[in-house]
Residue frames as qw, qx, qy, qz and C-alpha x, y, z in Angstrom:
[[0.676, 0.000, 0.504, -0.538, 90.49, 39.99, 127.11],
 [0.277, -0.042, 0.920, 0.274, 90.12, 36.52, 125.63],
 [0.491, 0.193, -0.259, -0.809, 87.75, 36.28, 122.71],
 [0.667, 0.106, 0.683, -0.277, 84.99, 33.69, 122.45],
 [0.307, 0.388, -0.644, -0.584, 85.27, 31.70, 119.22],
 [0.843, 0.100, 0.414, -0.329, 83.25, 28.85, 117.75],
 [0.208, -0.382, 0.808, 0.398, 84.63, 26.07, 115.61],
 [0.767, 0.454, 0.308, -0.333, 83.09, 25.00, 112.32],
 [0.389, -0.262, 0.713, 0.521, 84.71, 22.99, 109.54],
 [0.061, 0.168, 0.727, 0.662, 83.62, 23.89, 106.03],
 [0.416, -0.177, -0.143, -0.881, 79.91, 24.38, 105.45],
 [0.784, -0.227, -0.443, -0.371, 78.67, 21.07, 106.83],
 [0.778, -0.157, -0.537, 0.287, 80.95, 19.37, 109.33],
 [0.285, -0.835, 0.155, -0.444, 80.94, 21.04, 112.74],
 [0.653, 0.118, -0.620, 0.418, 83.77, 20.22, 115.14],
 [0.559, -0.807, -0.166, -0.094, 83.05, 20.54, 118.88],
 [0.251, 0.722, -0.474, 0.438, 85.97, 22.21, 120.63],
 [0.794, -0.270, -0.516, 0.176, 87.42, 19.81, 123.24],
 [0.509, -0.853, -0.077, 0.089, 88.50, 20.89, 126.73],
 [0.741, -0.254, 0.158, 0.601, 92.20, 20.66, 125.89],
 [0.345, 0.607, 0.237, 0.675, 91.79, 23.74, 123.70],
 [0.353, -0.906, -0.196, -0.128, 91.07, 25.68, 126.88],
 [0.328, 0.674, -0.407, 0.521, 93.87, 27.84, 128.28],
 [0.594, -0.245, -0.654, 0.398, 93.11, 26.78, 131.85],
 [0.118, 0.046, -0.272, 0.954, 92.36, 30.37, 132.91],
 [0.469, -0.139, -0.134, -0.862, 88.58, 30.15, 132.64],
 [0.117, -0.055, -0.978, 0.165, 87.57, 27.28, 134.92],
 [0.180, 0.448, 0.666, -0.568, 84.32, 29.05, 135.89],
 [0.177, 0.131, -0.431, -0.875, 83.26, 29.98, 132.38],
 [0.699, 0.173, 0.261, -0.643, 79.56, 29.45, 131.50],
 [0.588, 0.053, 0.796, 0.131, 78.72, 26.03, 130.08],
 [0.586, 0.689, 0.425, 0.017, 78.51, 26.11, 126.30],
 [0.314, 0.930, -0.168, 0.090, 81.41, 28.46, 125.70],
 [0.838, -0.209, 0.047, 0.502, 85.16, 27.99, 125.48],
 [0.055, 0.982, -0.105, -0.147, 87.38, 31.06, 125.61],
 [0.850, 0.110, 0.153, 0.492, 90.56, 31.11, 123.59],
 [0.229, -0.695, 0.155, 0.663, 93.31, 33.71, 123.31],
 [0.621, 0.739, 0.050, -0.256, 93.18, 35.19, 119.80],
 [0.276, 0.757, -0.584, -0.100, 96.88, 34.49, 119.23],
 [0.717, -0.294, 0.624, -0.100, 96.86, 30.85, 120.37],
 [0.050, -0.335, 0.832, 0.439, 98.50, 28.31, 118.05],
 [0.268, 0.316, 0.910, -0.008, 95.40, 26.12, 117.90],
 [0.309, 0.750, 0.367, -0.455, 93.16, 29.04, 117.05],
 [0.142, 0.655, -0.449, -0.591, 95.47, 30.13, 114.21],
 [0.114, -0.107, 0.939, 0.306, 95.43, 26.62, 112.81],
 [0.282, 0.521, 0.782, -0.193, 91.65, 26.45, 113.02],
 [0.257, 0.780, 0.078, -0.566, 91.31, 29.83, 111.33],
 [0.014, 0.463, -0.700, -0.543, 93.60, 28.64, 108.51],
 [0.143, 0.177, 0.961, 0.159, 91.13, 25.80, 107.97],
 [0.258, -0.319, -0.411, -0.814, 88.29, 28.27, 107.69],
 [0.429, -0.486, -0.746, 0.156, 86.88, 27.49, 111.13],
 [0.056, 0.358, -0.073, 0.929, 85.32, 30.80, 112.09],
 [0.589, -0.436, -0.090, -0.674, 82.11, 29.98, 113.93],
 [0.053, 0.248, -0.893, 0.373, 81.83, 28.02, 117.23],
 [0.769, -0.295, -0.250, -0.509, 79.36, 25.37, 118.34],
 [0.034, 0.396, -0.821, 0.411, 79.99, 23.71, 121.70],
 [0.782, -0.199, 0.051, -0.589, 76.72, 21.78, 122.23],
 [0.976, 0.028, -0.212, -0.035, 78.42, 18.42, 121.68],
 [0.060, 0.737, -0.592, 0.321, 81.46, 19.29, 123.76],
 [0.767, -0.058, -0.627, 0.121, 82.94, 16.10, 125.16],
 [0.453, -0.778, 0.130, -0.415, 82.43, 16.55, 128.90],
 [0.898, -0.243, -0.203, 0.306, 85.62, 15.33, 130.50],
 [0.137, -0.957, 0.244, -0.077, 88.32, 17.08, 132.45],
 [0.676, 0.432, -0.527, 0.279, 92.00, 16.15, 132.06],
 [0.780, -0.623, -0.048, 0.031, 93.55, 14.66, 135.16],
 [0.138, 0.811, -0.536, 0.189, 96.97, 15.66, 136.42],
 [0.956, -0.112, -0.256, 0.090, 98.79, 12.37, 136.94],
 [0.069, -0.851, 0.428, -0.297, 101.14, 13.81, 139.53],
 [0.732, 0.128, -0.621, 0.249, 103.93, 11.64, 140.92],
 [0.041, -0.387, 0.520, -0.760, 103.74, 13.49, 144.21],
 [0.337, -0.280, -0.894, 0.092, 102.16, 11.23, 146.80],
 [0.014, -0.389, -0.524, 0.757, 100.72, 14.14, 148.74],
 [0.370, 0.322, -0.146, -0.859, 98.74, 15.15, 145.64],
 [0.615, 0.118, -0.629, -0.461, 97.80, 11.72, 144.30],
 [0.724, -0.330, 0.411, -0.446, 95.82, 9.32, 146.53],
 [0.392, -0.255, 0.880, 0.082, 96.57, 5.60, 146.70],
 [0.373, 0.410, 0.804, 0.215, 93.60, 4.99, 144.41],
 [0.062, 0.388, -0.083, -0.916, 92.99, 7.75, 141.90],
 [0.625, 0.586, 0.443, -0.262, 90.84, 8.30, 138.85],
 [0.436, 0.009, 0.571, 0.695, 91.89, 7.94, 135.27],
 [0.202, 0.152, -0.229, -0.940, 90.47, 10.28, 132.60],
 [0.503, -0.163, -0.574, -0.625, 86.77, 9.91, 131.82],
 [0.630, -0.415, 0.242, -0.610, 86.03, 8.88, 135.39],
 [0.916, 0.014, -0.398, -0.048, 87.32, 5.29, 135.23],
 [0.669, -0.701, 0.245, 0.021, 89.06, 4.09, 138.42],
 [0.700, 0.539, -0.395, 0.251, 92.80, 3.69, 138.05],
 [0.799, -0.482, -0.130, 0.335, 95.36, 2.42, 140.49],
 [0.190, -0.894, 0.259, 0.311, 98.35, 4.56, 141.30],
 [0.558, -0.234, 0.662, 0.442, 100.54, 2.12, 139.36],
 [0.485, 0.575, 0.593, 0.285, 98.35, 2.52, 136.26],
 [0.076, 0.986, 0.127, -0.079, 98.40, 6.30, 136.55],
 [0.352, -0.743, 0.436, 0.368, 102.17, 6.41, 136.91],
 [0.588, 0.042, 0.696, 0.411, 102.68, 3.99, 134.02],
 [0.383, 0.793, 0.448, 0.152, 100.45, 6.13, 131.82],
 [0.079, -0.975, 0.092, 0.185, 102.33, 9.28, 132.75],
 [0.463, -0.545, 0.577, 0.395, 105.78, 7.74, 132.20],
 [0.573, 0.257, 0.689, 0.361, 104.82, 6.06, 128.92],
 [0.288, 0.908, 0.304, 0.022, 103.30, 9.30, 127.63],
 [0.195, -0.883, 0.302, 0.302, 106.57, 11.10, 128.35],
 [0.551, -0.253, 0.689, 0.396, 108.55, 8.42, 126.52],
 [0.505, 0.457, 0.674, 0.287, 106.38, 8.49, 123.43],
 [0.130, 0.910, 0.170, -0.355, 106.11, 12.27, 123.05],
 [0.172, -0.636, 0.511, 0.552, 109.46, 12.48, 121.28],
 [0.312, 0.091, 0.859, 0.395, 108.27, 9.96, 118.71],
 [0.245, 0.720, 0.646, -0.068, 104.79, 11.40, 118.19],
 [0.267, -0.127, 0.167, 0.941, 106.00, 14.97, 117.78],
 [0.317, 0.323, 0.152, -0.879, 102.41, 16.16, 117.64],
 [0.309, 0.033, -0.749, -0.585, 101.09, 13.70, 115.04],
 [0.690, -0.161, 0.071, -0.703, 97.51, 12.48, 115.43],
 [0.158, -0.092, 0.976, -0.117, 96.40, 9.08, 116.71],
 [0.642, 0.027, -0.304, -0.703, 93.54, 7.33, 114.91],
 [0.386, -0.118, 0.865, -0.297, 91.84, 4.47, 116.75],
 [0.605, 0.132, -0.513, -0.594, 90.21, 1.83, 114.57],
 [0.046, -0.041, 0.968, -0.244, 88.32, -1.33, 115.48],
 [0.225, -0.423, -0.822, -0.307, 84.93, -2.96, 115.67],
 [0.418, -0.598, -0.091, -0.678, 81.91, -1.37, 117.30],
 [0.817, -0.547, -0.069, -0.169, 82.13, -1.83, 121.03],
 [0.796, 0.216, -0.326, 0.462, 85.94, -2.09, 121.03],
 [0.520, -0.714, -0.225, 0.412, 86.28, 0.83, 123.43],
 [0.527, 0.393, 0.143, 0.740, 87.80, 3.32, 120.99],
 [0.137, -0.815, -0.114, -0.552, 86.08, 6.32, 122.57],
 [0.725, -0.687, -0.035, 0.011, 86.91, 5.29, 126.13],
 [0.797, -0.177, 0.129, 0.563, 90.57, 4.55, 125.41],
 [0.403, 0.582, 0.203, 0.676, 90.81, 7.58, 123.13],
 [0.283, -0.894, -0.077, -0.340, 89.77, 9.95, 125.90],
 [0.776, -0.566, 0.098, 0.261, 92.38, 8.50, 128.23],
 [0.714, 0.136, 0.220, 0.651, 95.10, 8.86, 125.58],
 [0.184, 0.759, 0.187, 0.596, 94.10, 12.43, 124.76],
 [0.479, -0.866, -0.030, -0.136, 94.15, 13.45, 128.41],
 [0.790, -0.465, 0.176, 0.358, 97.52, 11.93, 129.25],
 [0.626, 0.205, 0.303, 0.689, 99.15, 13.25, 126.05],
 [0.035, -0.565, -0.119, 0.815, 97.58, 16.70, 126.29],
 [0.055, 0.112, 0.700, 0.703, 95.85, 16.10, 122.94],
 [0.525, 0.128, 0.115, -0.834, 92.31, 17.00, 121.87],
 [0.302, 0.096, 0.948, -0.004, 89.77, 14.21, 121.40],
 [0.521, 0.242, -0.190, -0.796, 87.22, 13.75, 118.61],
 [0.522, 0.163, 0.833, -0.085, 84.72, 10.96, 117.91],
 [0.020, 0.082, -0.601, -0.795, 84.11, 10.82, 114.17],
 [0.099, -0.493, -0.848, -0.165, 80.57, 9.44, 114.65],
 [0.127, -0.714, -0.435, 0.534, 79.66, 12.45, 116.79],
 [0.065, -0.439, 0.270, 0.854, 81.02, 14.82, 114.16],
 [0.055, -0.180, -0.797, -0.574, 78.97, 13.12, 111.44],
 [0.127, -0.637, -0.746, 0.145, 75.87, 13.40, 113.63],
 [0.102, -0.667, -0.158, 0.721, 76.49, 17.12, 114.01],
 [0.088, -0.202, 0.544, 0.810, 77.05, 17.53, 110.28],
 [0.198, -0.317, -0.766, -0.523, 73.53, 16.29, 109.53],
 [0.379, -0.513, -0.118, -0.761, 71.70, 18.34, 112.11],
 [0.347, -0.377, 0.639, -0.574, 72.18, 16.24, 115.22],
 [0.911, 0.010, -0.145, -0.387, 70.53, 13.06, 113.97],
 [0.676, -0.451, 0.583, -0.004, 71.92, 9.85, 115.44],
 [0.017, -0.377, 0.836, 0.399, 73.98, 7.40, 113.40],
 [0.298, 0.276, 0.912, -0.052, 71.03, 4.98, 113.42],
 [0.364, 0.746, 0.358, -0.427, 68.71, 7.71, 112.10],
 [0.145, 0.679, -0.467, -0.547, 71.22, 8.67, 109.40],
 [0.148, -0.123, 0.946, 0.260, 71.39, 5.06, 108.20],
 [0.315, 0.493, 0.788, -0.190, 67.60, 4.81, 108.15],
 [0.286, 0.827, 0.233, -0.425, 66.92, 8.14, 106.44],
 [0.275, 0.826, -0.357, -0.339, 69.90, 8.46, 104.09],
 [0.957, 0.253, -0.137, 0.042, 71.56, 5.05, 103.83],
 [0.797, -0.429, 0.133, 0.403, 75.03, 3.78, 104.63],
 [0.614, 0.387, 0.196, 0.659, 76.71, 5.39, 101.59],
 [0.053, -0.875, -0.091, -0.473, 75.62, 8.85, 102.71],
 [0.673, -0.734, 0.085, 0.039, 76.98, 8.18, 106.19],
 [0.829, -0.108, 0.207, 0.509, 80.30, 6.92, 104.80],
 [0.403, 0.656, 0.160, 0.618, 80.62, 10.02, 102.61],
 [0.302, -0.893, 0.020, -0.332, 80.15, 12.25, 105.64],
 [0.833, -0.494, 0.141, 0.204, 82.60, 10.12, 107.62],
 [0.743, 0.220, 0.172, 0.608, 85.27, 10.50, 104.93],
 [0.137, 0.809, 0.082, 0.566, 84.75, 14.25, 104.89],
 [0.585, -0.802, 0.070, -0.101, 85.23, 14.41, 108.66],
 [0.853, -0.270, 0.204, 0.397, 88.48, 12.43, 108.43],
 [0.554, 0.541, 0.158, 0.612, 89.69, 14.64, 105.59],
 [0.138, -0.898, 0.008, -0.418, 89.19, 17.74, 107.73],
 [0.719, -0.674, 0.167, 0.014, 90.87, 16.23, 110.77],
 [0.899, 0.096, 0.106, 0.414, 93.85, 14.94, 108.78],
 [0.390, 0.688, -0.049, 0.611, 95.18, 18.47, 108.33],
 [0.412, -0.815, 0.160, -0.374, 95.38, 19.03, 112.08],
 [0.482, 0.316, -0.719, 0.388, 97.81, 17.91, 114.78],
 [0.017, -0.142, 0.724, -0.674, 97.69, 16.72, 118.38],
 [0.711, -0.087, -0.026, -0.697, 94.38, 14.90, 118.07],
 [0.197, -0.030, 0.977, -0.069, 93.18, 11.50, 119.19],
 [0.556, 0.132, -0.258, -0.778, 90.37, 10.41, 116.86],
 [0.474, 0.075, 0.852, -0.211, 87.96, 7.57, 117.55],
 [0.300, 0.189, -0.579, -0.735, 86.78, 6.36, 114.13],
 [0.820, 0.048, 0.122, -0.558, 83.62, 4.45, 113.24],
 [0.735, -0.185, 0.652, 0.024, 83.88, 0.68, 113.00],
 [0.750, 0.468, 0.440, 0.160, 83.45, 0.74, 109.22],
 [0.096, 0.928, -0.193, -0.304, 85.77, 3.65, 108.45],
 [0.417, -0.479, 0.692, 0.344, 88.51, 1.21, 107.44],
 [0.678, 0.347, 0.640, 0.105, 86.63, -0.14, 104.42],
 [0.443, 0.889, 0.112, 0.029, 87.32, 2.96, 102.31],
 [0.770, 0.106, -0.006, 0.630, 90.90, 3.29, 101.01],
 [0.151, 0.725, 0.029, 0.671, 90.58, 7.09, 100.96],
 [0.588, -0.779, -0.014, -0.217, 90.11, 7.04, 104.73],
 [0.873, -0.256, 0.046, 0.413, 93.43, 5.27, 105.14],
 [0.484, 0.510, 0.053, 0.709, 95.04, 8.03, 103.10],
 [0.239, -0.811, 0.007, -0.533, 93.72, 10.56, 105.61],
 [0.799, -0.598, 0.043, -0.039, 94.71, 8.46, 108.62],
 [0.841, 0.135, -0.053, 0.521, 98.25, 8.05, 107.28],
 [0.106, 0.795, -0.126, 0.584, 98.76, 11.68, 108.28],
 [0.465, -0.636, 0.453, -0.416, 99.11, 10.26, 111.79],
 [0.096, 0.235, -0.963, 0.088, 99.49, 6.85, 113.42],
 [0.735, -0.177, -0.272, -0.596, 96.64, 4.33, 113.37],
 [0.122, -0.257, 0.880, -0.382, 95.98, 1.87, 116.18],
 [0.633, -0.163, -0.608, -0.451, 93.71, -1.20, 115.94],
 [0.440, -0.286, 0.631, -0.571, 91.92, -2.13, 119.17],
 [0.542, 0.088, -0.779, -0.302, 91.51, -5.88, 118.61],
 [0.488, -0.201, 0.571, -0.629, 88.84, -7.28, 120.94],
 [0.090, 0.056, 0.989, 0.103, 87.56, -10.90, 120.88],
 [0.318, -0.286, -0.558, -0.711, 84.13, -11.32, 119.30],
 [0.480, -0.503, -0.717, 0.047, 82.50, -12.78, 122.39],
 [0.307, -0.397, -0.351, 0.790, 83.63, -9.81, 124.47],
 [0.083, -0.012, -0.280, -0.956, 82.32, -7.38, 121.84],
 [0.412, -0.379, -0.691, -0.458, 78.97, -9.16, 121.75],
 [0.445, -0.501, -0.641, 0.375, 78.68, -9.09, 125.54],
 [0.175, -0.260, -0.138, 0.940, 79.43, -5.37, 125.65],
 [0.222, -0.093, -0.417, -0.877, 76.91, -4.51, 122.97],
 [0.453, -0.419, -0.759, -0.209, 74.23, -6.81, 124.39],
 [0.360, -0.398, -0.570, 0.622, 74.64, -5.14, 127.78],
 [0.017, 0.367, 0.091, -0.925, 73.78, -1.69, 126.42],
 [0.575, 0.586, 0.471, -0.323, 71.40, -2.79, 123.66],
 [0.505, 0.089, 0.592, 0.621, 71.63, -2.84, 119.87],
 [0.248, 0.839, 0.460, -0.150, 69.26, 0.05, 119.17],
 [0.014, 0.905, -0.195, -0.378, 72.07, 2.50, 118.37],
 [0.340, -0.364, 0.757, 0.422, 73.87, 0.00, 116.10],
 [0.643, 0.461, -0.051, -0.610, 72.19, 0.19, 112.66],
 [0.440, 0.421, -0.754, -0.245, 74.25, -2.65, 111.19],
 [0.040, -0.054, 0.956, -0.286, 72.84, -5.05, 113.79],
 [0.530, 0.160, 0.261, -0.791, 69.16, -4.34, 113.12],
 [0.648, 0.238, -0.527, -0.497, 68.77, -7.05, 110.48],
 [0.310, 0.126, -0.925, 0.178, 69.49, -9.88, 112.91],
 [0.696, -0.455, -0.208, -0.514, 66.90, -11.67, 115.03],
 [0.766, -0.154, -0.561, 0.274, 67.15, -13.38, 118.40],
 [0.533, -0.775, -0.197, 0.277, 68.42, -12.30, 121.80],
 [0.067, 0.977, -0.184, -0.083, 70.78, -9.35, 122.01],
 [0.457, -0.586, 0.624, 0.240, 73.97, -11.40, 122.50],
 [0.671, 0.179, 0.678, 0.241, 73.28, -13.90, 119.70],
 [0.435, 0.859, 0.265, 0.044, 72.21, -11.13, 117.34],
 [0.065, -0.932, 0.329, 0.139, 75.34, -9.13, 118.07],
 [0.568, -0.407, 0.673, 0.244, 77.69, -12.13, 117.84],
 [0.688, 0.399, 0.573, 0.199, 76.35, -13.32, 114.47],
 [0.372, 0.914, 0.129, 0.093, 76.51, -9.93, 112.82],
 [0.245, -0.867, 0.411, 0.142, 79.85, -9.02, 114.34],
 [0.714, -0.157, 0.627, 0.269, 81.31, -12.28, 113.03],
 [0.610, 0.622, 0.417, 0.260, 80.26, -11.37, 109.48],
 [0.102, 0.992, -0.057, 0.048, 81.55, -7.80, 109.81],
 [0.480, -0.695, 0.492, 0.213, 84.90, -8.93, 111.17],
 [0.743, 0.140, 0.566, 0.329, 85.39, -11.31, 108.24],
 [0.444, 0.812, 0.278, 0.256, 84.77, -8.39, 105.90],
 [0.016, -0.974, 0.120, -0.193, 86.98, -5.93, 107.76],
 [0.805, -0.512, 0.166, 0.251, 89.78, -7.89, 109.43],
 [0.724, 0.248, 0.210, 0.609, 92.13, -7.40, 106.49],
 [0.123, 0.815, 0.103, 0.556, 91.45, -3.67, 106.56],
 [0.573, -0.814, 0.056, -0.078, 92.01, -3.40, 110.31],
 [0.872, -0.197, 0.150, 0.422, 95.37, -5.13, 109.81],
 [0.487, 0.649, 0.078, 0.580, 96.51, -2.07, 107.82],
 [0.364, -0.925, -0.006, -0.112, 96.82, -0.15, 111.09],
 [0.310, 0.712, -0.529, 0.343, 100.32, 0.89, 112.15],
 [0.032, -0.291, 0.821, -0.490, 99.90, -0.70, 115.57],
 [0.656, -0.291, -0.593, -0.366, 97.69, -3.47, 116.99],
 [0.264, -0.349, 0.627, -0.645, 96.47, -3.68, 120.57],
 [0.603, -0.125, -0.750, -0.241, 95.32, -7.24, 121.24],
 [0.554, -0.528, 0.259, -0.589, 93.23, -7.51, 124.37],
 [0.984, -0.099, -0.142, -0.042, 93.77, -11.28, 124.39],
 [0.661, 0.367, -0.377, 0.534, 97.53, -10.69, 124.46],
 [0.119, -0.573, 0.354, -0.729, 97.24, -8.21, 127.32],
 [0.809, -0.386, 0.079, -0.435, 95.02, -10.57, 129.35],
 [0.953, 0.063, -0.240, 0.176, 97.44, -13.46, 128.82],
 [0.432, 0.495, -0.382, 0.649, 100.42, -11.30, 129.77],
 [0.276, -0.485, 0.367, -0.744, 98.73, -10.23, 133.00],
 [0.090, 0.010, -0.970, 0.228, 97.43, -13.71, 133.82],
 [0.504, 0.146, 0.294, -0.799, 93.74, -12.85, 133.46],
 [0.483, 0.195, 0.853, -0.015, 91.19, -15.46, 132.47],
 [0.384, 0.653, 0.572, 0.314, 89.44, -13.16, 130.01],
 [0.305, 0.325, 0.097, 0.890, 89.61, -9.64, 128.65],
 [0.325, -0.777, -0.399, -0.364, 86.69, -8.40, 130.75],
 [0.657, -0.614, -0.213, 0.382, 89.11, -7.92, 133.65],
 [0.516, 0.141, 0.099, 0.839, 91.18, -5.36, 131.74],
 [0.045, -0.781, -0.319, 0.536, 90.74, -1.72, 132.74],
 [0.476, 0.858, 0.150, 0.121, 90.65, 1.06, 130.13],
 [0.175, -0.905, 0.377, 0.092, 93.87, 2.45, 131.64],
 [0.658, -0.287, 0.657, 0.233, 95.70, -0.85, 131.08],
 [0.666, 0.530, 0.474, 0.225, 94.54, -0.94, 127.46],
 [0.196, 0.979, -0.042, 0.034, 95.68, 2.67, 126.98],
 [0.427, -0.707, 0.528, 0.197, 99.12, 1.79, 128.37],
 [0.700, 0.058, 0.651, 0.287, 99.42, -1.07, 125.87],
 [0.498, 0.810, 0.287, 0.119, 98.34, 1.29, 123.07],
 [0.045, -0.952, 0.290, 0.083, 101.16, 3.69, 123.96],
 [0.579, -0.432, 0.652, 0.232, 103.65, 0.81, 124.04],
 [0.685, 0.354, 0.590, 0.240, 102.55, -0.46, 120.62],
 [0.320, 0.944, 0.072, 0.031, 102.72, 3.04, 119.14],
 [0.266, -0.821, 0.480, 0.159, 106.24, 3.39, 120.47],
 [0.682, -0.116, 0.682, 0.236, 107.16, -0.02, 119.01],
 [0.615, 0.684, 0.373, 0.120, 105.82, 1.06, 115.63],
 [0.146, 0.972, -0.186, -0.018, 108.03, 4.14, 115.55],
 [0.448, -0.624, 0.621, 0.156, 111.07, 2.20, 116.67],
 [0.708, 0.119, 0.667, 0.201, 110.56, -0.60, 114.14],
 [0.516, 0.806, 0.275, 0.096, 109.88, 1.93, 111.41],
 [0.675, 0.029, 0.030, 0.737, 113.26, 3.49, 112.11],
 [0.024, 0.900, 0.209, 0.382, 111.87, 6.95, 112.81],
 [0.493, 0.184, -0.385, 0.758, 114.60, 9.12, 114.30],
 [0.368, -0.839, -0.394, 0.073, 114.08, 11.15, 117.45]]
């Protein structure tokens, strides 16, 4: 009988166990628990890291989608991971590109970097599903490490340095694992030590125009973005001004990424007037292509 395990990293940082750790045999299991065979490879790796206890409260609630090429199993308009609509062409491109890149990745992790609002979590979930990887959001893991307080609350109560320390610890823990897609915080790139951890895998910069970032953030509000609280004015202007300053400070750091996904480039290539017309699936396809290009240009043998 499968044993129920909980995942905990060290004494502070708790890692929610993503759905891809599931064996697929327990579809009707109670919410809040994930059953794992005691001899599974992932479980052995987690145990080697000292992960003995399990907490699933912050489990990322998404179910991997089987991008089948069989027309009698895949409708003309399907759904990409995380519930975003995807055309059949997008689904097939994702599936084929994932197959092509697997021989290059060989299980190494993917770290997504970029400004707040760049879509790292959305694209990361798509990539994890199509590659059969597990997905982690570093901000969520930091929130769990400090008792479930939000990033904004952590900044207010403990300051940015405390948050960055916790963020670095999360990345250190994750760097010893494989087959993960990790969405990092927008400011993770400013610490050189974090790049050391991310070099254990391949890093991808989601480069989104400032005006698009500001529109996205203004649409959902700036309350959860502690680095935007100092600005005054309407939501869009406040976001645009602060994002401009942050990008000036971080653009050189983002450029350290192994691969760059430019939404402006994708929009131009597809003949779109602006990047708002790009679907998450299209951005994920470009990310896979740029990762593959990195491995090829780096001369990594397959």
